[in-house]
N, C-alpha and C positions, 0 to 999 in steps of 0.2 A: 774164131769167129765164123765157125762154119754154120751156124744158126741166124746169122745176121743177114737180112733180106732187104731191109729198107732203112735209110738215113735222111733225116732232114736237117739241113744247116740254115740257120736263120740270122746269123750274125757275121758281118763282115770283118770283124776282129778276130775271126777264127784263123788259125793257121793249120791247114792240113799238112802234117809232116810226112816224111819219106815214108812210103808204104803205110800211111795211116790206115787204110782199108785193103791194103794189099794182101793176096792170098785168102780173100773172102769169097769163096766160090758161089755162094748163094745170094750175094748182094746183087740184087736186080735193079733197084731204083734209088738213085740220090736225088733228093729234091732240094734245090738251092734257091731260097727266095730272095737273096741279096741281088740288087740292081748291079752292083759293082762286084765282080769277082773276087772272092776271098783269096788271101795267099795260099799257094799250094806248092808243094815240092815234087820232085820227080818220084814217079812211082806210086803215087798216092792211092791209085786204084790198080795198080798192076796185079794181074791174076785174079781180078774180081769179076763175078757175074757170068763166068764160063761163055763169054761172048754175048751175052744177052743184056748187058749193062746198059741202063738208060740214066743219063744225067739231065734232069728236068730243071730249067732256069726260066726266069721271067721272059716272055715272048720278045720284049724290047730289048733284051740283053744277049739274046743268042749269038749274034755275031761278035760281041764283045767277048763273050766267053771263049767262043771258038779260036779267038785270035790272042787271048790273053796268055801271058807266060805261064807255063805249066799246064793250064787248062787246055791249050791248043794239042797236046798230046792225045787228048781224048775228044777232039772235035767230032769224030764219027759218032760218038755217043750222046752228044749234046742236042737236046731238044726243047721246045717251047713246052711250059706248063700249059696244059689246056684248061 
């Protein structure tokens, strides 16, 4: 997935499996439009974004994502959709 740069997730019924986007060095933006965080497994984004990963979520859900199981591992990357 070297060329994958952006992903949009629109459905809470999605399950991001272990290392779903792991090792995607050019993945810079993940936009999740769901108010309720979808299920996520450990390492879903490990090794992605080369330190520049942004996970954009609805502004009213930022804190929910930052503390949700699985998502909390990526709290430093979670920001509000502008």
